C-alpha positions in Angstrom: 45.5 7.7 -25.2 42.4 8.8 -23.3 42.2 7.8 -19.7 38.8 7.2 -18.0 38.7 6.8 -14.2 36.0 4.4 -13.2 34.6 3.9 -9.6 32.3 0.9 -9.0 30.1 1.0 -5.9 28.8 -2.3 -4.6 25.7 -1.9 -2.4 25.8 -2.4 1.3 22.9 -4.9 1.4 23.4 -8.5 2.6 24.7 -10.9 -0.1 25.6 -8.0 -2.5 29.1 -9.4 -3.0 30.4 -11.2 -6.1 33.7 -12.9 -6.7 33.1 -13.2 -10.4 35.1 -11.3 -13.0 33.4 -8.1 -13.9 33.7 -6.4 -17.3 32.8 -2.9 -18.4 32.4 -1.1 -21.7 32.0 2.7 -22.0 29.8 4.0 -24.8 29.9 7.6 -25.9 28.7 9.8 -28.7 32.1 9.5 -30.5 32.9 5.8 -30.0 33.3 3.2 -27.3 35.9 1.5 -25.2 37.0 -2.1 -25.5 35.2 -4.5 -23.1 37.6 -4.3 -20.2 38.0 -6.6 -17.2 38.0 -4.6 -14.0 41.1 -5.6 -12.0 43.2 -4.0 -9.2 45.5 -4.9 -6.3 42.4 -5.9 -4.2 42.3 -9.2 -6.2 39.1 -11.1 -5.5 37.7 -8.6 -3.1 36.9 -5.8 -5.5 33.2 -6.2 -5.3 32.4 -7.1 -1.7 29.5 -5.6 0.2 29.8 -1.9 0.6 33.1 -1.7 -1.4 34.1 1.1 -3.7 36.8 0.1 -6.2 38.7 2.2 -8.7 39.9 1.4 -12.1 41.2 2.9 -15.3 39.8 2.3 -18.7 41.9 3.4 -21.7 40.7 4.4 -25.1 42.8 5.4 -28.2 41.0 8.8 -28.3 38.2 10.5 -26.5 34.8 8.8 -27.0 32.8 12.0 -26.5 29.9 12.5 -24.1 29.2 9.2 -22.3 25.7 7.8 -23.1 25.8 4.4 -21.3 27.9 1.6 -20.0 27.7 -2.1 -20.5 28.4 -4.5 -17.6 28.7 -8.2 -17.5 30.4 -10.7 -15.3 31.9 -14.2 -15.7 32.5 -16.9 -13.1 36.1 -17.8 -12.2 37.2 -21.4 -12.9 36.0 -23.6 -10.0 33.9 -20.8 -8.7 30.1 -20.6 -9.1 28.2 -17.9 -10.8 27.1 -15.6 -7.9 24.7 -12.7 -7.8 26.0 -9.1 -7.5 24.2 -5.9 -6.5 26.1 -2.8 -7.7 24.6 0.5 -6.7 26.2 2.8 -9.2 29.2 3.4 -11.4 30.9 6.8 -11.7 33.2 7.7 -14.6 35.5 10.7 -14.9 36.4 11.5 -18.5 39.7 13.0 -19.8 37.8 16.3 -20.2 37.1 16.4 -16.5 33.4 15.6 -16.7 32.0 13.1 -14.2 29.2 10.8 -15.3 27.0 8.8 -12.9 25.3 5.6 -13.9 22.6 4.3 -11.5 22.2 0.6 -11.4 20.6 -0.6 -8.1 19.7 -4.1 -9.3 20.9 -7.6 -9.2 23.3 -8.8 -11.9 22.7 -12.5 -11.7 24.1 -14.1 -14.9 26.7 -13.5 -17.6 24.4 -11.5 -19.9 25.6 -8.0 -20.9 23.4 -5.3 -19.3 23.2 -1.7 -20.4 22.8 1.3 -18.0 22.2 4.9 -19.0 23.8 8.0 -17.6 21.9 9.5 -14.7 20.6 12.7 -16.4 16.9 12.2 -16.9 15.7 12.1 -20.5 12.2 12.1 -21.8 11.6 10.1 -24.9 11.9 13.1 -27.3 15.1 14.2 -25.5 16.9 11.0 -26.4 18.4 12.3 -29.7 21.4 10.0 -30.2 20.7 6.8 -32.1 22.5 4.7 -29.5 20.4 6.1 -26.7 17.2 5.5 -28.5 18.3 2.0 -29.4 19.1 1.2 -25.7 15.8 2.6 -24.7 13.9 0.4 -27.1 15.9 -2.7 -26.0 15.2 -2.0 -22.4 11.4 -1.6 -22.9 11.3 -4.7 -25.1 12.9 -6.8 -22.3 10.7 -5.3 -19.7 7.6 -6.2 -21.7 8.8 -9.8 -21.6 9.7 -9.7 -17.9 6.5 -7.9 -16.7 3.5 -9.4 -18.3 -0.1 -8.8 -17.2 -2.2 -11.6 -15.8 -5.9 -12.0 -14.8 -6.2 -13.3 -11.3 -10.0 -13.1 -11.5 -12.3 -11.5 -13.9 -13.7 -8.2 -12.8 -10.8 -7.2 -10.6 -7.5 -5.3 -11.4 -4.9 -7.3 -13.3 -1.7 -8.3 -11.8 1.9 -9.4 -12.6 2.1 -12.8 -14.2 4.3 -15.0 -12.0 3.8 -18.7 -11.5 6.1 -19.0 -8.5 8.0 -16.6 -6.2 11.3 -17.4 -7.9 9.9 -16.3 -11.3 9.6 -12.7 -10.1 12.3 -10.5 -11.5 15.1 -10.2 -9.0 14.8 -6.4 -8.9 11.3 -6.5 -7.4 11.9 -9.3 -4.8 12.4 -8.8 -1.1 16.0 -8.2 0.1 17.7 -11.0 1.9 17.0 -9.3 5.2 13.3 -8.6 4.5 12.8 -12.2 3.3 14.5 -13.7 6.3 12.6 -11.6 8.8 9.2 -12.1 7.1 9.6 -15.9 6.9 10.9 -16.1 10.5 8.0 -14.0 11.9 5.5 -16.1 10.0 7.0 -19.4 11.1 7.4 -18.5 14.7 3.9 -17.1 15.1 2.4 -20.3 13.6 4.6 -22.5 15.8 3.5 -20.5 18.9 -0.1 -21.1 18.1 0.5 -24.8 17.5 2.4 -25.2 20.8 -0.4 -23.5 22.7 -3.0 -25.8 21.0 -5.0 -22.8 19.7 -4.7 -23.2 15.9 -6.6 -26.4 15.9 -9.1 -25.6 18.7 -12.4 -25.4 16.9 -14.7 -24.6 19.8 -16.6 -21.5 20.9 -15.2 -19.0 23.4 -16.7 -19.7 26.8 -16.0 -16.3 28.4 -14.5 -12.9 27.6 -11.7 -13.7 30.1 -10.6 -16.5 27.8 -10.2 -14.1 24.9 -8.2 -11.8 27.2 -5.9 -14.7 28.0 -5.0 -15.1 24.3 -4.8 -11.4 23.6 -2.2 -10.8 26.4 0.4 -12.5 24.2 0.7 -9.6 21.7 0.4 -6.0 22.9 0.3 -2.4 21.6 -0.8 0.6 23.6 -3.8 1.2 21.3 -4.8 -2.4 21.3 -4.8 -2.3 25.1 -7.0 0.8 24.9 -9.4 -0.9 22.5 -9.8 -3.8 25.0 -10.9 -1.4 27.7 -13.2 0.8 25.6 -14.6 -1.4 22.8 -18.1 -1.4 24.2 -18.4 2.4 24.5 -20.5 4.2 21.9 -18.1 7.2 21.7 -15.2 4.9 20.9 -17.3 3.0 18.4 -18.0 6.3 16.6 -14.4 7.4 16.9 -13.1 4.5 14.9 -15.0 5.6 11.8 -12.8 8.7 11.8 -9.4 7.5 13.0 -9.5 3.7 13.1 -8.2 1.3 10.4 -11.1 2.1 8.0 -11.5 5.9 8.0 -12.9 6.4 4.5 -16.5 5.1 4.7 -18.2 7.7 6.8 -20.0 10.5 5.1 -22.2 13.5 6.0 -25.8 13.2 4.8 -28.6 15.8 4.3 -31.4 13.2 4.0 -32.0 9.6 5.1 -31.7 6.7 2.6 -35.1 5.4 1.7 -34.2 2.0 3.0 -33.4 3.3 6.5 -36.7 4.5 8.1 -35.3 6.1 11.2 -37.7 8.5 13.0 -37.1 11.3 15.5 -38.8 9.3 18.3 -36.3 6.5 17.8 -33.1 8.5 18.0 -34.2 11.5 20.1 -36.9 10.0 22.4 -36.7 13.0 24.7 -37.2 15.4 21.8 -33.8 17.0 22.6 -33.0 17.3 18.9 -34.8 17.1 15.6 -33.4 14.8 12.9 -34.1 17.1 9.9 -32.7 20.1 11.8 -29.5 18.2 12.8 -29.1 17.1 9.1 -29.4 20.7 8.0 -26.8 21.7 10.5 -24.5 19.0 9.2 -24.4 16.9 12.3 -25.7 13.6 10.9 -23.5 11.0 9.3 -23.9 7.6 7.6 -21.9 4.4 7.1 -23.4 2.2 4.5 -22.1 -1.3 4.0 -24.2 -2.0 0.9 -21.3 -3.7 -0.8 -21.8 -6.7 1.5 -25.5 -7.1 0.7 -26.3 -10.7 -0.3 -22.7 -11.8 -0.4 -22.2 -15.6 -0.2 -20.4 -16.3 3.1 -18.0 -19.1 3.9 -18.2 -22.2 6.0 -15.6 -22.4 8.8 -15.2 -25.5 11.0 -18.2 -27.0 9.3 -20.4 -24.0 10.3 -22.0 -21.4 8.1 -20.8 -17.9 8.7 -22.7 -14.6 8.6 -22.0 -11.2 7.2 -24.4 -8.3 7.3 -24.7 -5.2 5.2 -25.5 -2.6 7.9 -26.5 1.0 7.8 -25.2 3.1 10.7 -26.5 6.5 11.6 -24.2 8.8 13.7 -24.7 12.1 15.4 -22.0 14.7 16.1 -22.8 15.9 19.5 -22.3 19.4 21.0 -19.1 18.1 22.6 -17.8 16.9 19.2 -18.2 13.2 19.8 -19.4 11.0 16.9 -22.1 8.9 18.5 -24.0 6.0 16.9 -27.8 6.6 17.2 -29.3 3.9 15.0 -28.2 0.6 13.4 -30.0 -1.5 10.8 -28.2 -4.7 10.0 -29.7 -5.5 6.6 -30.3 -3.3 3.7 -34.0 -4.0 3.3 -36.3 -2.8 6.1 -38.7 -5.3 7.5 -40.2 -6.6 10.7 -37.5 -9.1 11.2 -34.8 -6.5 10.5 -35.3 -4.1 13.5 -33.5 -0.8 13.9 -31.3 -1.1 16.9 -30.9 1.9 19.2 -28.7 2.9 22.2 -31.9 2.8 24.3 -32.2 -1.0 23.7 -31.0 -3.6 26.1 -27.2 -3.8 26.7 -26.7 -6.9 24.6 -29.2 -6.0 21.8 -27.2 -2.8 21.2 -23.8 -4.4 21.7 -24.6 -7.2 19.3 -25.7 -4.7 16.6 -22.4 -2.9 17.0 -20.5 -6.3 16.8 -22.2 -7.1 13.5 -21.2 -3.6 12.2 -17.6 -4.1 13.3 -17.4 -7.4 11.5 -18.8 -5.9 8.3 -16.3 -3.1 8.7 -13.5 -5.6 8.9 -14.5 -7.1 5.5 -15.1 -3.7 3.9 -11.8 -2.4 5.2 -9.7 -5.4 4.2 -11.1 -6.0 0.7 -12.0 -2.5 -0.4 -10.0 0.1 1.6 -6.9 -2.1 2.0 -6.5 -4.8 -0.7 -8.1 -3.1 -3.6 -7.4 0.6 -3.1 -3.8 0.3 -2.0 -2.3 -3.1 -2.7 -3.9 -3.9 -6.1 -3.8 -0.3 -7.3 -0.1 0.0 -6.3 0.7 -3.1 -8.3 -1.0 -1.8 -11.4 0.9 1.5 -11.1 4.2 -0.4 -10.7 3.7 -3.0 -13.5 2.7 -0.3 -15.9 5.7 1.8 -15.0 8.1 -1.1 -15.4 6.6 -2.1 -18.8 6.4 1.4 -20.3 8.9 3.7 -18.8 12.7 3.2 -19.0 15.2 3.8 -16.2 16.5 7.1 -17.8 13.0 8.7 -17.8 12.3 11.2 -15.0 9.0 9.5 -14.2 10.8 6.2 -13.6 13.3 7.9 -11.3 10.6 9.6 -9.4 8.3 6.6 -8.9 10.6 3.5 -8.7 11.4 3.9 -4.9 7.6 3.9 -4.3 7.2 0.4 -5.9 9.7 -1.3 -3.6 8.6 -4.8 -2.6 5.0 -4.2 -3.8 5.0 -7.0 -6.4 6.6 -9.5 -4.0 4.2 -8.8 -1.1 1.2 -8.9 -3.5 2.4 -12.3 -4.9 2.5 -13.6 -1.4 -1.0 -12.2 -0.7 -2.4 -14.0 -3.7 -0.7 -17.3 -2.6 -1.2 -17.3 1.2 -4.1 -14.9 2.0 -6.7 -14.8 -0.8 -6.0 -18.1 -2.6 -8.2 -21.2 -2.2 -6.2 -22.3 0.8 -5.3 -18.9 2.0 -5.9 -17.5 5.5 -8.6 -15.0 4.4 -10.4 -17.7 2.4 -10.3 -20.2 5.3 -11.1 -18.0 8.3 -13.0 -14.9 7.1 -16.8 -14.8 6.6 -16.4 -13.3 3.1 -13.6 -15.7 2.1 -14.0 -17.4 -1.3 -16.7 -16.4 -3.7 -17.9 -13.6 -1.4 -14.5 -12.0 -1.5 -14.5 -11.8 -5.3 -18.0 -10.4 -5.3 -17.0 -7.6 -2.9 -13.9 -6.8 -4.9 -15.9 -6.6 -8.1 -18.5 -4.3 -6.6 -15.9 -2.2 -5.0 -14.0 -1.7 -8.2 -17.1 -0.8 -10.2 -17.9 1.9 -7.7 -14.4 3.3 -7.3 -13.6 6.7 -8.8 -10.5 8.6 -9.4 -11.6 11.3 -7.1 -12.1 8.8 -4.2 -8.4 8.0 -4.5 -7.4 11.7 -4.1 -7.9 12.6 -0.5 -8.7 16.3 -1.0 -11.5 15.4 -3.4 -12.6 12.4 -1.3 -12.9 14.4 1.9 -14.9 17.1 0.1 -17.2 14.5 -1.6 -17.9 12.9 1.8 -18.6 16.3 3.3 -16.0 16.0 6.1 -14.0 19.1 5.6 -14.9 20.5 9.0 -15.6 17.5 11.2 -13.6 17.9 14.4 -11.0 15.3 15.7 -10.6 13.7 12.2 -6.9 13.2 12.3 -6.8 10.9 9.3 -8.1 13.9 7.3 -5.8 16.5 8.9 -2.6 14.5 8.5 -3.6 13.0 5.1 -4.3 16.5 3.6 -1.0 17.8 4.8 0.9 14.8 3.5 -0.9 15.1 0.1 0.0 18.8 -0.1 3.7 18.1 0.6 3.8 15.2 -2.0 2.0 17.4 -4.5 4.6 20.2 -4.1 7.4 17.6 -4.4 5.9 16.0 -7.6 5.2 19.5 -9.1 8.8 20.5 -8.4 10.3 17.4 -10.1 8.0 17.1 -13.1 7.8 20.9 -13.6 11.6 20.8 -14.0 11.3 18.4 -17.0 8.0 19.5 -18.5 7.9 23.2 -19.2 4.5 23.2 -20.8 1.5 21.0 -21.5 2.6 20.1 -25.0 5.7 18.4 -23.6 3.4 16.1 -21.6 1.2 15.4 -24.6 4.3 14.5 -26.7 5.7 12.0 -24.2 4.5 8.7 -25.6 6.0 6.7 -22.7 4.0 8.6 -20.1 0.9 8.2 -22.3 1.4 4.5 -22.6 1.8 4.3 -18.8 -1.6 5.9 -18.0 -3.4 4.0 -20.8 -2.1 0.7 -19.3 -3.3 1.7 -15.9 -6.7 2.6 -17.3 -7.1 -0.7 -19.2 -5.5 -3.1 -16.6 -6.3 -1.4 -13.4 -9.7 0.1 -14.0 -10.7 -2.4 -16.7 -11.3 0.5 -19.2 -14.2 1.8 -17.2 -14.5 5.5 -18.2 -17.0 6.0 -15.4 -14.2 5.9 -12.9 -12.9 9.2 -14.1 -9.4 7.8 -14.5 -7.7 9.6 -17.4 -6.8 7.6 -20.5 -4.2 10.2 -21.5 -2.7 13.3 -20.0 -3.3 16.6 -21.8 -1.8 19.0 -19.2 1.1 19.0 -16.7 -1.4 19.7 -13.9 -3.2 16.4 -14.7 0.1 14.5 -14.7 1.2 16.1 -11.4 -2.1 15.3 -9.7 -2.1 11.7 -10.9 1.5 11.0 -9.8 0.7 12.6 -6.5 -2.1 10.1 -6.1 0.1 7.2 -7.0 2.7 8.1 -4.4 0.1 8.9 -1.8 -1.7 5.6 -2.4 1.4 3.5 -2.0 2.7 5.3 1.0 0.4 7.4 3.3 -2.9 5.8 2.3 -1.5 2.3 2.7 -0.1 3.2 6.1 -3.4 4.6 7.2 -5.3 1.4 6.4 -2.5 -1.1 7.2 -0.6 0.0 10.2 -3.5 0.0 12.6 -4.8 -3.5 11.8 -3.6 -5.1 15.0 -4.2 -2.0 17.1 -8.0 -2.1 16.3 -8.3 -5.8 15.4 -6.1 -7.5 17.9 -8.8 -7.5 20.5 -11.2 -9.8 18.6 -14.6 -8.6 20.0 -13.9 -5.1 18.5 -13.2 -6.5 15.0 -14.5 -10.1 14.5 -13.2 -11.5 11.2 -16.3 -13.8 11.1 -19.5 -14.4 12.9 -21.2 -17.8 13.2 -24.8 -17.0 14.3 -27.3 -14.8 12.3 -28.3 -11.4 13.8 -31.3 -11.3 16.1 -34.6 -10.8 14.2 -36.3 -9.2 17.2 -35.2 -7.3 20.2 -34.9 -8.7 23.7 -33.2 -12.0 22.7 -29.5 -11.2 23.0 -27.3 -12.1 25.9 -23.7 -12.6 26.8 -24.1 -16.3 25.9 -25.5 -15.2 22.5 -22.5 -13.0 22.0 -20.0 -15.7 22.8 -21.7 -18.2 20.5 -21.7 -15.6 17.7 -18.0 -14.8 17.9 -15.7 -16.8 15.7 -14.2 -20.0 17.1 -10.9 -20.0 19.0 -8.8 -21.2 16.0 -10.4 -18.6 13.7 -9.8 -15.9 16.2 -6.2 -16.6 16.8 -5.4 -17.0 13.1 -6.9 -13.6 12.4 -5.0 -12.1 15.3 -1.7 -13.6 14.1 -2.2 -12.4 10.5 -3.0 -8.9 11.6 0.0 -8.9 13.9 2.3 -10.0 11.0 0.8 -7.5 8.6 1.2 -4.6 11.0 4.8 -5.4 11.9 7.5 -3.0 10.6 10.6 -4.7 9.1 14.1 -3.6 9.9 14.8 -2.4 6.3 11.7 -0.1 6.4 12.3 3.0 4.4 10.2 6.0 5.5 8.4 8.3 3.1 10.8 10.7 1.3 14.0 8.8 2.2 15.7 7.6 -1.0 18.5 5.0 -0.6 19.1 5.0 -4.3 20.5 8.0 -6.2 18.5 8.0 -9.4 18.6 11.8 -10.0 21.8 13.7 -10.5 20.8 17.1 -11.6 20.9 20.0 -9.1 17.2 21.0 -9.3 15.6 17.6 -8.6 18.1 16.9 -5.9 17.2 20.2 -4.2 13.5 19.4 -4.6 14.1 16.1 -2.8 15.9 17.9 0.1 13.0 20.3 0.4 10.5 17.4 0.4 12.4 15.7 3.2 12.5 18.9 5.3 8.7 19.4 4.9 8.0 15.8 6.0 10.3 16.2 9.0 8.4 19.4 10.1 5.1 17.6 9.7 6.3 14.7 11.7 7.3 17.0 14.5 3.9 18.7 14.4 2.0 15.4 14.5 4.1 14.2 17.5 3.4 17.5 19.3 -0.4 17.1 18.7 -0.4 13.5 19.8 1.0 14.3 23.2 -2.4 15.8 24.1 -4.5 13.0 22.7 -5.9 10.1 24.7 -5.6 8.0 21.6 -2.7 9.2 19.5 -3.0 9.1 15.7 0.4 8.0 14.3 -0.4 6.2 11.1 0.4 9.2 8.8 3.4 10.4 10.7 6.0 10.5 7.8 8.5 8.8 10.1 6.1 5.8 10.3 4.9 5.8 6.7 6.7 3.5 4.4 7.7 4.7 0.9 5.8 1.9 -0.7 3.3 -1.0 -0.2 5.9 -3.3 1.3 3.9 -5.3 3.8 
């Protein structure tokens, strides 16, 4: 008789325990075991949370090299069917070989499930007929579980799910995450109700009233924003290191629709605009995506959203200072160019309209489209086309954690017909879809790759650009990590070309994420290892560091409403000399709109207790020595970068923390 020693590991997460009977079958190259019930002296407590239980499975003879295991469970009489979350199974063969089978998913019913041995296999490595068959069955099931859906024509496709419970268990929030998220949402809304703010549809009567609401939720940076939001230097700083650091670009000539002159911006002739552009000191933020967008009606009042052009000058002391603002794209007499030399409230109102446009640009393009929706496309395509045993699956699956769940919630509670964004943001509704469509049509592959994006925007040498500094270092570390993992499995370009599963993955992304627009530069297939490595680097960076950069600072820079109004309810001035404090207060969103925006940004910036930082892998998907060593090196590099960022931030008036690897989540999970 051949004796196989089996160790079953139940995960340590909440509710992972089962009291059902668990059965296992071992399948090898030379045969298979009987379906065996796993029993021991522990009785009913074999598969409790965090437990490791040991068993023996007997076979008449050796069944050869183990390929897979089959697991199922059955409820005991009078006991209900309960869910179980095993993490892995380890089997020691009579020959002394130890095999590891990663599971890391919920077993929720009595169906037999197959799990492959941990050694990663590309499609053309899977030479045994049983392995190939298991691979085909898994992908067939995944194609049924993960179907594409069209949320709205002209934007990336998403996972088809009619209700939260229809999401596959493996992509849903953990019990802890779900409890915390629902508790935070409920208590925040109750707090607003009790204070009578969520239904108060009147204008703000003073800035002090805004302060009274703002004092409820604090961060150090939000407090700094409250004190400095009117300052030109801080206004310019936010284009580099605020919540939306990817719009600003260096220019060598003025747009034809922005007729700024030297006398406007340098009235004392201290500089020359052409000369400053040649020196690389002039920058532009253009919100043309907002032009002509249909705005919403909130509290029965039409809302306003401009499409500004903002000209900035890098001064001799390395500050990014705004020098001209035009609030609409087409120059005309009733569309004046506002200047720092204008009256206090003329200039301040111009900046407020820019900040409101920036909120909409940031939330819909920089945040929703370029991180959330793209990460969902990457994840759904992975789950449909790449089996668990594939090295690409093992590499990417930790970077998809919770993404499909949080995006489902976003579609149901934020951007739906009755969602917060639709009800309380100036571009909610039809305008939102217009902006998303325009943003997708102008998005390129290179703009998703931070080294290329920084170069294209001409910002390689701009001082005090911490988003760039930290982002490039994180990108380089991820790139070395991905190159180390994939380089271990793909020795040459032909291996990449032969991998039909990887090729299906990228084609699905091209078709469903970028709607088959070749102009985006997204590859339709991979021809070299270098192409694959770069693309996978972008996927990981997008779902981790880039998402952190545009998500984590939402409340920091938006909690103080005057700095980041989610909507404005008066049109901009058509001539100078008409703005006042009263005009500003009447233009700001109503009280209920303000507090709902603040509450939402607070919730979406809040880190959960089961946060997993970049590079930390709770699940052991790889078992080979080389990839395990590459993961260790990756973690060490991230740790060193984190230390360097903390040291730099000690000397900054406004620390930039969003890309500190310790604060970057592995995936789009909030």
